[in-house]
N, CA, C and O atoms as CSV, one atom per row, in Angstrom:
chain,resi,resn,atom,element,x,y,z
A,1,MET,N,N,6.419,20.399,-1.637
A,1,MET,CA,C,7.121,19.209,-2.048
A,1,MET,C,C,6.109,18.232,-2.642
A,1,MET,O,O,4.976,18.138,-2.169
A,2,ILE,N,N,6.514,17.528,-3.651
A,2,ILE,CA,C,5.683,16.481,-4.251
A,2,ILE,C,C,6.063,15.156,-3.616
A,2,ILE,O,O,7.240,14.804,-3.529
A,3,HIS,N,N,5.047,14.428,-3.174
A,3,HIS,CA,C,5.226,13.181,-2.450
A,3,HIS,C,C,4.496,12.074,-3.210
A,3,HIS,O,O,3.326,12.246,-3.554
A,4,VAL,N,N,5.147,10.950,-3.481
A,4,VAL,CA,C,4.539,9.819,-4.174
A,4,VAL,C,C,3.967,8.847,-3.145
A,4,VAL,O,O,4.604,8.542,-2.138
A,5,VAL,N,N,2.750,8.365,-3.418
A,5,VAL,CA,C,2.130,7.323,-2.604
A,5,VAL,C,C,1.904,6.124,-3.512
A,5,VAL,O,O,1.274,6.238,-4.564
A,6,ALA,N,N,2.421,4.978,-3.101
A,6,ALA,CA,C,2.253,3.744,-3.871
A,6,ALA,C,C,1.901,2.622,-2.898
A,6,ALA,O,O,2.029,2.773,-1.683
A,7,ASP,N,N,1.466,1.518,-3.442
A,7,ASP,CA,C,1.245,0.353,-2.588
A,7,ASP,C,C,2.459,-0.557,-2.690
A,7,ASP,O,O,3.314,-0.370,-3.555
A,8,SER,N,N,2.527,-1.530,-1.814
A,8,SER,CA,C,3.740,-2.336,-1.726
A,8,SER,C,C,3.979,-3.230,-2.933
A,8,SER,O,O,5.040,-3.848,-3.025
A,9,THR,N,N,3.040,-3.323,-3.858
A,9,THR,CA,C,3.299,-4.096,-5.071
A,9,THR,C,C,4.273,-3.387,-6.006
A,9,THR,O,O,4.751,-3.986,-6.969
A,10,CYS,N,N,4.569,-2.122,-5.734
A,10,CYS,CA,C,5.473,-1.376,-6.618
A,10,CYS,C,C,6.899,-1.899,-6.551
A,10,CYS,O,O,7.656,-1.761,-7.512
A,11,ASP,N,N,7.276,-2.502,-5.417
A,11,ASP,CA,C,8.574,-3.165,-5.286
A,11,ASP,C,C,9.753,-2.253,-5.619
A,11,ASP,O,O,10.664,-2.646,-6.348
A,12,LEU,N,N,9.730,-1.053,-5.088
A,12,LEU,CA,C,10.829,-0.111,-5.310
A,12,LEU,C,C,12.057,-0.503,-4.500
A,12,LEU,O,O,11.926,-1.134,-3.451
A,13,PRO,N,N,13.237,-0.144,-4.964
A,13,PRO,CA,C,14.450,-0.423,-4.195
A,13,PRO,C,C,14.408,0.302,-2.845
A,13,PRO,O,O,13.991,1.459,-2.785
A,14,PRO,N,N,14.830,-0.351,-1.776
A,14,PRO,CA,C,14.787,0.268,-0.446
A,14,PRO,C,C,15.496,1.619,-0.358
A,14,PRO,O,O,15.045,2.503,0.370
A,15,ASP,N,N,16.599,1.790,-1.090
A,15,ASP,CA,C,17.309,3.062,-1.002
A,15,ASP,C,C,16.492,4.206,-1.612
A,15,ASP,O,O,16.679,5.356,-1.216
A,16,TRP,N,N,15.608,3.930,-2.547
A,16,TRP,CA,C,14.731,4.971,-3.084
A,16,TRP,C,C,13.783,5.470,-2.007
A,16,TRP,O,O,13.487,6.662,-1.928
A,17,LEU,N,N,13.307,4.540,-1.172
A,17,LEU,CA,C,12.368,4.914,-0.114
A,17,LEU,C,C,13.034,5.799,0.932
A,17,LEU,O,O,12.369,6.604,1.584
A,18,GLU,N,N,14.330,5.651,1.090
A,18,GLU,CA,C,15.077,6.499,2.018
A,18,GLU,C,C,15.440,7.838,1.389
A,18,GLU,O,O,15.486,8.859,2.075
A,19,ARG,N,N,15.696,7.834,0.095
A,19,ARG,CA,C,16.197,9.013,-0.596
A,19,ARG,C,C,15.096,9.965,-1.072
A,19,ARG,O,O,15.298,11.179,-1.094
A,20,TYR,N,N,13.939,9.426,-1.451
A,20,TYR,CA,C,12.885,10.237,-2.051
A,20,TYR,C,C,11.633,10.279,-1.176
A,20,TYR,O,O,11.438,9.402,-0.334
A,21,PRO,N,N,10.779,11.297,-1.369
A,21,PRO,CA,C,9.537,11.373,-0.588
A,21,PRO,C,C,8.486,10.402,-1.141
A,21,PRO,O,O,7.611,10.778,-1.921
A,22,ILE,N,N,8.604,9.148,-0.712
A,22,ILE,CA,C,7.701,8.084,-1.167
A,22,ILE,C,C,7.108,7.415,0.067
A,22,ILE,O,O,7.828,7.059,1.001
A,23,THR,N,N,5.800,7.249,0.061
A,23,THR,CA,C,5.104,6.519,1.114
A,23,THR,C,C,4.536,5.247,0.510
A,23,THR,O,O,3.891,5.282,-0.537
A,24,ILE,N,N,4.775,4.134,1.168
A,24,ILE,CA,C,4.266,2.848,0.712
A,24,ILE,C,C,3.129,2.419,1.637
A,24,ILE,O,O,3.295,2.359,2.855
A,25,VAL,N,N,1.982,2.125,1.046
A,25,VAL,CA,C,0.840,1.589,1.778
A,25,VAL,C,C,0.828,0.086,1.506
A,25,VAL,O,O,0.716,-0.323,0.350
A,26,PRO,N,N,0.940,-0.744,2.547
A,26,PRO,CA,C,1.078,-2.188,2.313
A,26,PRO,C,C,-0.217,-2.868,1.884
A,26,PRO,O,O,-1.303,-2.547,2.366
A,27,ILE,N,N,-0.065,-3.828,0.953
A,27,ILE,CA,C,-1.187,-4.702,0.627
A,27,ILE,C,C,-1.292,-5.737,1.748
A,27,ILE,O,O,-0.397,-5.854,2.585
A,28,HIS,N,N,-2.374,-6.467,1.751
A,28,HIS,CA,C,-2.591,-7.523,2.748
A,28,HIS,C,C,-2.362,-8.871,2.097
A,28,HIS,O,O,-2.857,-9.142,1.003
A,29,ILE,N,N,-1.605,-9.710,2.784
A,29,ILE,CA,C,-1.334,-11.069,2.339
A,29,ILE,C,C,-2.128,-11.987,3.250
A,29,ILE,O,O,-2.024,-11.909,4.475
A,30,LEU,N,N,-2.924,-12.861,2.640
A,30,LEU,CA,C,-3.846,-13.697,3.401
A,30,LEU,C,C,-3.389,-15.150,3.377
A,30,LEU,O,O,-3.478,-15.830,2.355
A,31,PHE,N,N,-2.898,-15.610,4.522
A,31,PHE,CA,C,-2.593,-17.019,4.710
A,31,PHE,C,C,-3.762,-17.594,5.485
A,31,PHE,O,O,-3.836,-17.451,6.705
A,32,GLY,N,N,-4.670,-18.242,4.784
A,32,GLY,CA,C,-5.892,-18.730,5.425
A,32,GLY,C,C,-6.707,-17.542,5.909
A,32,GLY,O,O,-7.076,-16.669,5.123
A,33,THR,N,N,-6.986,-17.512,7.214
A,33,THR,CA,C,-7.749,-16.392,7.790
A,33,THR,C,C,-6.844,-15.310,8.369
A,33,THR,O,O,-7.324,-14.294,8.870
A,34,GLU,N,N,-5.536,-15.533,8.298
A,34,GLU,CA,C,-4.575,-14.564,8.839
A,34,GLU,C,C,-4.233,-13.513,7.787
A,34,GLU,O,O,-3.797,-13.844,6.684
A,35,SER,N,N,-4.434,-12.255,8.136
A,35,SER,CA,C,-4.137,-11.138,7.239
A,35,SER,C,C,-2.890,-10.422,7.731
A,35,SER,O,O,-2.838,-9.955,8.869
A,36,LEU,N,N,-1.889,-10.337,6.867
A,36,LEU,CA,C,-0.609,-9.726,7.216
A,36,LEU,C,C,-0.301,-8.606,6.232
A,36,LEU,O,O,-0.497,-8.762,5.026
A,37,ARG,N,N,0.182,-7.477,6.743
A,37,ARG,CA,C,0.559,-6.357,5.874
A,37,ARG,C,C,1.973,-6.597,5.344
A,37,ARG,O,O,2.916,-6.822,6.102
A,38,GLU,N,N,2.083,-6.542,4.016
A,38,GLU,CA,C,3.365,-6.796,3.371
A,38,GLU,C,C,4.423,-5.804,3.849
A,38,GLU,O,O,4.190,-4.596,3.888
A,39,ASP,N,N,5.591,-6.340,4.212
A,39,ASP,CA,C,6.740,-5.564,4.684
A,39,ASP,C,C,6.501,-4.849,6.013
A,39,ASP,O,O,7.328,-4.040,6.435
A,40,VAL,N,N,5.385,-5.138,6.675
A,40,VAL,CA,C,5.127,-4.620,8.023
A,40,VAL,C,C,5.008,-5.805,8.977
A,40,VAL,O,O,5.781,-5.930,9.926
A,41,ASP,N,N,4.026,-6.678,8.711
A,41,ASP,CA,C,3.802,-7.857,9.554
A,41,ASP,C,C,4.549,-9.083,9.047
A,41,ASP,O,O,4.772,-10.038,9.791
A,42,ILE,N,N,4.931,-9.047,7.783
A,42,ILE,CA,C,5.643,-10.182,7.183
A,42,ILE,C,C,6.627,-9.655,6.139
A,42,ILE,O,O,6.271,-8.837,5.289
A,43,ASP,N,N,7.868,-10.135,6.217
A,43,ASP,CA,C,8.861,-9.722,5.216
A,43,ASP,C,C,8.969,-10.811,4.143
A,43,ASP,O,O,8.323,-11.854,4.235
A,44,ARG,N,N,9.777,-10.557,3.148
A,44,ARG,CA,C,9.877,-11.488,2.021
A,44,ARG,C,C,10.400,-12.862,2.438
A,44,ARG,O,O,9.913,-13.884,1.953
A,45,ASP,N,N,11.385,-12.893,3.331
A,45,ASP,CA,C,11.933,-14.180,3.764
A,45,ASP,C,C,10.862,-15.025,4.449
A,45,ASP,O,O,10.734,-16.217,4.172
A,46,GLU,N,N,10.094,-14.404,5.344
A,46,GLU,CA,C,9.034,-15.128,6.042
A,46,GLU,C,C,7.929,-15.552,5.071
A,46,GLU,O,O,7.367,-16.639,5.197
A,47,PHE,N,N,7.627,-14.695,4.113
A,47,PHE,CA,C,6.627,-15.027,3.098
A,47,PHE,C,C,7.022,-16.316,2.383
A,47,PHE,O,O,6.222,-17.248,2.294
A,48,TYR,N,N,8.252,-16.372,1.872
A,48,TYR,CA,C,8.688,-17.546,1.125
A,48,TYR,C,C,8.823,-18.767,2.027
A,48,TYR,O,O,8.569,-19.886,1.580
A,49,ARG,N,N,9.214,-18.580,3.280
A,49,ARG,CA,C,9.276,-19.696,4.219
A,49,ARG,C,C,7.895,-20.301,4.405
A,49,ARG,O,O,7.739,-21.522,4.404
A,50,ARG,N,N,6.883,-19.435,4.568
A,50,ARG,CA,C,5.511,-19.931,4.750
A,50,ARG,C,C,4.976,-20.609,3.496
A,50,ARG,O,O,4.307,-21.640,3.582
A,51,VAL,N,N,5.262,-20.044,2.349
A,51,VAL,CA,C,4.814,-20.669,1.100
A,51,VAL,C,C,5.437,-22.051,0.970
A,51,VAL,O,O,4.759,-23.017,0.620
A,52,ASP,N,N,6.731,-22.139,1.254
A,52,ASP,CA,C,7.423,-23.425,1.161
A,52,ASP,C,C,6.872,-24.419,2.176
A,52,ASP,O,O,6.664,-25.588,1.851
A,53,ALA,N,N,6.635,-23.961,3.405
A,53,ALA,CA,C,6.160,-24.860,4.464
A,53,ALA,C,C,4.721,-25.328,4.221
A,53,ALA,O,O,4.393,-26.481,4.498
A,54,THR,N,N,3.879,-24.458,3.717
A,54,THR,CA,C,2.464,-24.808,3.528
A,54,THR,C,C,2.158,-25.320,2.130
A,54,THR,O,O,1.108,-25.918,1.896
A,55,ARG,N,N,3.085,-25.082,1.196
A,55,ARG,CA,C,2.895,-25.465,-0.201
A,55,ARG,C,C,1.639,-24.823,-0.811
A,55,ARG,O,O,0.988,-25.397,-1.685
A,56,THR,N,N,1.323,-23.625,-0.326
A,56,THR,CA,C,0.188,-22.881,-0.874
A,56,THR,C,C,0.618,-21.448,-1.168
A,56,THR,O,O,1.460,-20.876,-0.476
A,57,ILE,N,N,0.021,-20.893,-2.202
A,57,ILE,CA,C,0.244,-19.493,-2.534
A,57,ILE,C,C,-0.883,-18.707,-1.861
A,57,ILE,O,O,-2.059,-18.982,-2.102
A,58,PRO,N,N,-0.535,-17.739,-1.028
A,58,PRO,CA,C,-1.586,-16.987,-0.340
A,58,PRO,C,C,-2.331,-16.059,-1.294
A,58,PRO,O,O,-1.865,-15.761,-2.394
A,59,LYS,N,N,-3.481,-15.619,-0.849
A,59,LYS,CA,C,-4.227,-14.608,-1.591
A,59,LYS,C,C,-3.754,-13.243,-1.121
A,59,LYS,O,O,-3.114,-13.121,-0.077
A,60,THR,N,N,-4.069,-12.234,-1.889
A,60,THR,CA,C,-3.746,-10.865,-1.484
A,60,THR,C,C,-5.018,-10.029,-1.508
A,60,THR,O,O,-6.007,-10.378,-2.152
A,61,SER,N,N,-4.961,-8.935,-0.797
A,61,SER,CA,C,-6.088,-8.013,-0.750
A,61,SER,C,C,-5.542,-6.595,-0.753
A,61,SER,O,O,-4.494,-6.311,-0.172
A,62,GLN,N,N,-6.268,-5.718,-1.415
A,62,GLN,CA,C,-5.839,-4.325,-1.481
A,62,GLN,C,C,-5.902,-3.688,-0.094
A,62,GLN,O,O,-6.651,-4.147,0.768
A,63,PRO,N,N,-5.120,-2.636,0.119
A,63,PRO,CA,C,-5.234,-1.885,1.363
A,63,PRO,C,C,-6.643,-1.298,1.482
A,63,PRO,O,O,-7.293,-1.002,0.479
A,64,ALA,N,N,-7.089,-1.140,2.695
A,64,ALA,CA,C,-8.393,-0.514,2.935
A,64,ALA,C,C,-8.299,0.977,2.607
A,64,ALA,O,O,-7.224,1.567,2.714
A,65,PRO,N,N,-9.415,1.587,2.211
A,65,PRO,CA,C,-9.391,3.034,1.982
A,65,PRO,C,C,-8.843,3.806,3.184
A,65,PRO,O,O,-8.165,4.819,3.011
A,66,ALA,N,N,-9.129,3.339,4.390
A,66,ALA,CA,C,-8.625,4.017,5.595
A,66,ALA,C,C,-7.102,4.041,5.642
A,66,ALA,O,O,-6.518,4.982,6.179
A,67,ASP,N,N,-6.448,3.018,5.086
A,67,ASP,CA,C,-4.983,2.991,5.036
A,67,ASP,C,C,-4.456,4.135,4.170
A,67,ASP,O,O,-3.464,4.782,4.505
A,68,PHE,N,N,-5.139,4.367,3.057
A,68,PHE,CA,C,-4.747,5.474,2.186
A,68,PHE,C,C,-5.098,6.821,2.807
A,68,PHE,O,O,-4.317,7.767,2.713
A,69,VAL,N,N,-6.263,6.918,3.441
A,69,VAL,CA,C,-6.654,8.177,4.098
A,69,VAL,C,C,-5.590,8.583,5.102
A,69,VAL,O,O,-5.197,9.748,5.159
A,70,SER,N,N,-5.126,7.637,5.886
A,70,SER,CA,C,-4.092,7.927,6.885
A,70,SER,C,C,-2.823,8.470,6.232
A,70,SER,O,O,-2.257,9.460,6.696
A,71,ALA,N,N,-2.376,7.823,5.157
A,71,ALA,CA,C,-1.175,8.280,4.453
A,71,ALA,C,C,-1.406,9.650,3.819
A,71,ALA,O,O,-0.546,10.526,3.905
A,72,TYR,N,N,-2.553,9.838,3.190
A,72,TYR,CA,C,-2.860,11.109,2.532
A,72,TYR,C,C,-2.910,12.245,3.544
A,72,TYR,O,O,-2.418,13.339,3.270
A,73,ARG,N,N,-3.500,11.998,4.708
A,73,ARG,CA,C,-3.593,13.042,5.741
A,73,ARG,C,C,-2.218,13.469,6.225
A,73,ARG,O,O,-1.952,14.660,6.388
A,74,ARG,N,N,-1.336,12.484,6.456
A,74,ARG,CA,C,0.026,12.811,6.916
A,74,ARG,C,C,0.737,13.710,5.909
A,74,ARG,O,O,1.430,14.653,6.291
A,75,ILE,N,N,0.565,13.419,4.638
A,75,ILE,CA,C,1.261,14.177,3.589
A,75,ILE,C,C,0.653,15.562,3.414
A,75,ILE,O,O,1.373,16.561,3.391
A,76,THR,N,N,-0.660,15.625,3.292
A,76,THR,CA,C,-1.304,16.918,3.026
A,76,THR,C,C,-1.287,17.823,4.250
A,76,THR,O,O,-1.371,19.042,4.102
A,77,ALA,N,N,-1.183,17.268,5.452
A,77,ALA,CA,C,-1.107,18.092,6.666
A,77,ALA,C,C,0.156,18.944,6.667
A,77,ALA,O,O,0.185,20.016,7.272
A,78,ARG,N,N,1.195,18.471,5.992
A,78,ARG,CA,C,2.451,19.224,5.886
A,78,ARG,C,C,2.404,20.224,4.747
A,78,ARG,O,O,3.343,20.995,4.550
A,79,GLY,N,N,1.302,20.213,3.989
A,79,GLY,CA,C,1.189,21.108,2.848
A,79,GLY,C,C,1.784,20.533,1.580
A,79,GLY,O,O,1.873,21.230,0.569
A,80,ASP,N,N,2.192,19.275,1.613
A,80,ASP,CA,C,2.771,18.641,0.436
A,80,ASP,C,C,1.679,18.202,-0.537
A,80,ASP,O,O,0.533,17.972,-0.153
A,81,THR,N,N,2.061,18.093,-1.786
A,81,THR,CA,C,1.193,17.563,-2.832
A,81,THR,C,C,1.506,16.086,-2.981
A,81,THR,O,O,2.665,15.681,-2.888
A,82,LEU,N,N,0.469,15.274,-3.213
A,82,LEU,CA,C,0.737,13.855,-3.391
A,82,LEU,C,C,0.327,13.395,-4.772
A,82,LEU,O,O,-0.623,13.901,-5.369
A,83,ILE,N,N,1.074,12.418,-5.260
A,83,ILE,CA,C,0.777,11.766,-6.525
A,83,ILE,C,C,0.666,10.278,-6.227
A,83,ILE,O,O,1.664,9.635,-5.900
A,84,PRO,N,N,-0.549,9.719,-6.337
A,84,PRO,CA,C,-0.689,8.274,-6.115
A,84,PRO,C,C,-0.336,7.496,-7.383
A,84,PRO,O,O,-0.717,7.882,-8.488
A,85,ILE,N,N,0.393,6.404,-7.207
A,85,ILE,CA,C,0.759,5.538,-8.326
A,85,ILE,C,C,0.404,4.110,-7.930
A,85,ILE,O,O,0.941,3.566,-6.964
A,86,HIS,N,N,-0.517,3.508,-8.698
A,86,HIS,CA,C,-1.014,2.167,-8.362
A,86,HIS,C,C,-1.205,1.343,-9.626
A,86,HIS,O,O,-1.224,1.876,-10.735
A,87,PRO,N,N,-1.347,0.008,-9.438
A,87,PRO,CA,C,-1.627,-0.838,-10.600
A,87,PRO,C,C,-2.981,-0.471,-11.212
A,87,PRO,O,O,-3.845,0.091,-10.540
A,88,THR,N,N,-3.147,-0.786,-12.458
A,88,THR,CA,C,-4.402,-0.530,-13.136
A,88,THR,C,C,-5.560,-1.250,-12.450
A,88,THR,O,O,-5.380,-2.312,-11.854
A,89,GLY,N,N,-6.727,-0.668,-12.542
A,89,GLY,CA,C,-7.919,-1.254,-11.942
A,89,GLY,C,C,-8.304,-2.597,-12.532
A,89,GLY,O,O,-9.043,-3.354,-11.901
A,90,THR,N,N,-7.821,-2.912,-13.727
A,90,THR,CA,C,-8.118,-4.221,-14.313
A,90,THR,C,C,-7.279,-5.331,-13.693
A,90,THR,O,O,-7.611,-6.508,-13.835
A,91,LEU,N,N,-6.195,-4.971,-13.006
A,91,LEU,CA,C,-5.336,-5.964,-12.357
A,91,LEU,C,C,-5.509,-6.017,-10.845
A,91,LEU,O,O,-5.231,-7.040,-10.218
A,92,SER,N,N,-5.967,-4.922,-10.264
A,92,SER,CA,C,-6.015,-4.832,-8.808
A,92,SER,C,C,-7.117,-3.874,-8.375
A,92,SER,O,O,-7.431,-2.914,-9.078
A,93,ALA,N,N,-7.697,-4.146,-7.215
A,93,ALA,CA,C,-8.709,-3.248,-6.655
A,93,ALA,C,C,-8.071,-2.139,-5.821
A,93,ALA,O,O,-8.778,-1.309,-5.249
A,94,THR,N,N,-6.745,-2.119,-5.747
A,94,THR,CA,C,-6.045,-1.115,-4.953
A,94,THR,C,C,-6.410,0.297,-5.371
A,94,THR,O,O,-6.631,1.157,-4.519
A,95,VAL,N,N,-6.474,0.544,-6.656
A,95,VAL,CA,C,-6.779,1.891,-7.132
A,95,VAL,C,C,-8.173,2.329,-6.659
A,95,VAL,O,O,-8.397,3.517,-6.427
A,96,GLN,N,N,-9.102,1.391,-6.516
A,96,GLN,CA,C,-10.436,1.736,-6.004
A,96,GLN,C,C,-10.356,2.216,-4.560
A,96,GLN,O,O,-11.014,3.189,-4.190
A,97,SER,N,N,-9.555,1.539,-3.745
A,97,SER,CA,C,-9.375,1.977,-2.361
A,97,SER,C,C,-8.744,3.360,-2.308
A,97,SER,O,O,-9.148,4.203,-1.508
A,98,ALA,N,N,-7.755,3.589,-3.159
A,98,ALA,CA,C,-7.078,4.888,-3.199
A,98,ALA,C,C,-8.046,5.988,-3.634
A,98,ALA,O,O,-8.026,7.088,-3.082
A,99,GLU,N,N,-8.890,5.695,-4.619
A,99,GLU,CA,C,-9.865,6.686,-5.079
A,99,GLU,C,C,-10.896,6.991,-4.002
A,99,GLU,O,O,-11.266,8.148,-3.805
A,100,LEU,N,N,-11.358,5.962,-3.307
A,100,LEU,CA,C,-12.301,6.188,-2.203
A,100,LEU,C,C,-11.668,7.072,-1.132
A,100,LEU,O,O,-12.319,7.965,-0.588
A,101,ALA,N,N,-10.406,6.819,-0.836
A,101,ALA,CA,C,-9.710,7.621,0.172
A,101,ALA,C,C,-9.584,9.074,-0.265
A,101,ALA,O,O,-9.745,9.989,0.543
A,102,ALA,N,N,-9.296,9.280,-1.541
A,102,ALA,CA,C,-9.120,10.646,-2.038
A,102,ALA,C,C,-10.432,11.426,-2.040
A,102,ALA,O,O,-10.433,12.654,-1.961
A,103,ASN,N,N,-11.535,10.713,-2.131
A,103,ASN,CA,C,-12.842,11.370,-2.210
A,103,ASN,C,C,-13.653,11.337,-0.917
A,103,ASN,O,O,-14.770,11.852,-0.884
A,104,HIS,N,N,-13.122,10.752,0.133
A,104,HIS,CA,C,-13.883,10.656,1.381
A,104,HIS,C,C,-12.985,10.987,2.557
A,104,HIS,O,O,-11.894,10.424,2.642
A,105,PRO,N,N,-13.358,11.829,3.431
A,105,PRO,CA,C,-14.509,12.723,3.319
A,105,PRO,C,C,-14.271,13.781,2.252
A,105,PRO,O,O,-13.159,14.282,2.087
A,106,ALA,N,N,-15.303,14.098,1.557
A,106,ALA,CA,C,-15.221,14.990,0.403
A,106,ALA,C,C,-14.512,16.290,0.754
A,106,ALA,O,O,-14.857,16.960,1.728
A,107,GLY,N,N,-13.517,16.634,-0.051
A,107,GLY,CA,C,-12.815,17.894,0.092
A,107,GLY,C,C,-11.745,17.938,1.168
A,107,GLY,O,O,-11.023,18.931,1.272
A,108,GLU,N,N,-11.621,16.881,1.979
A,108,GLU,CA,C,-10.634,16.914,3.064
A,108,GLU,C,C,-9.217,16.745,2.559
A,108,GLU,O,O,-8.291,17.352,3.097
A,109,ILE,N,N,-9.036,15.934,1.538
A,109,ILE,CA,C,-7.696,15.650,1.008
A,109,ILE,C,C,-7.640,16.183,-0.421
A,109,ILE,O,O,-8.457,15.809,-1.262
A,110,ASN,N,N,-6.679,17.052,-0.687
A,110,ASN,CA,C,-6.543,17.647,-2.019
A,110,ASN,C,C,-5.272,17.167,-2.675
A,110,ASN,O,O,-4.975,17.555,-3.805
């Protein structure tokens, strides 16, 4: 089976995530020193409530390579093939984390 891995910036419809073999790795949303995983630790309603209450736009950070390694291992352990889909490296460092995960440890994830 072919399995798609994307980060949470892809903003796919929820029913697609239920219907198709897609794994979402959450980006990190930084409110000050607090790091929250999008759609795991904070949902959209809470995000907008905090933005409105603080009048600040939070920063974001790409998932750690370990986040991708974990997702890749789950998929490849079943014998599935994965296709990662991420924003371009000129817009986000997410693809760098995904590439590091795919190459470390060398040969473990195909």
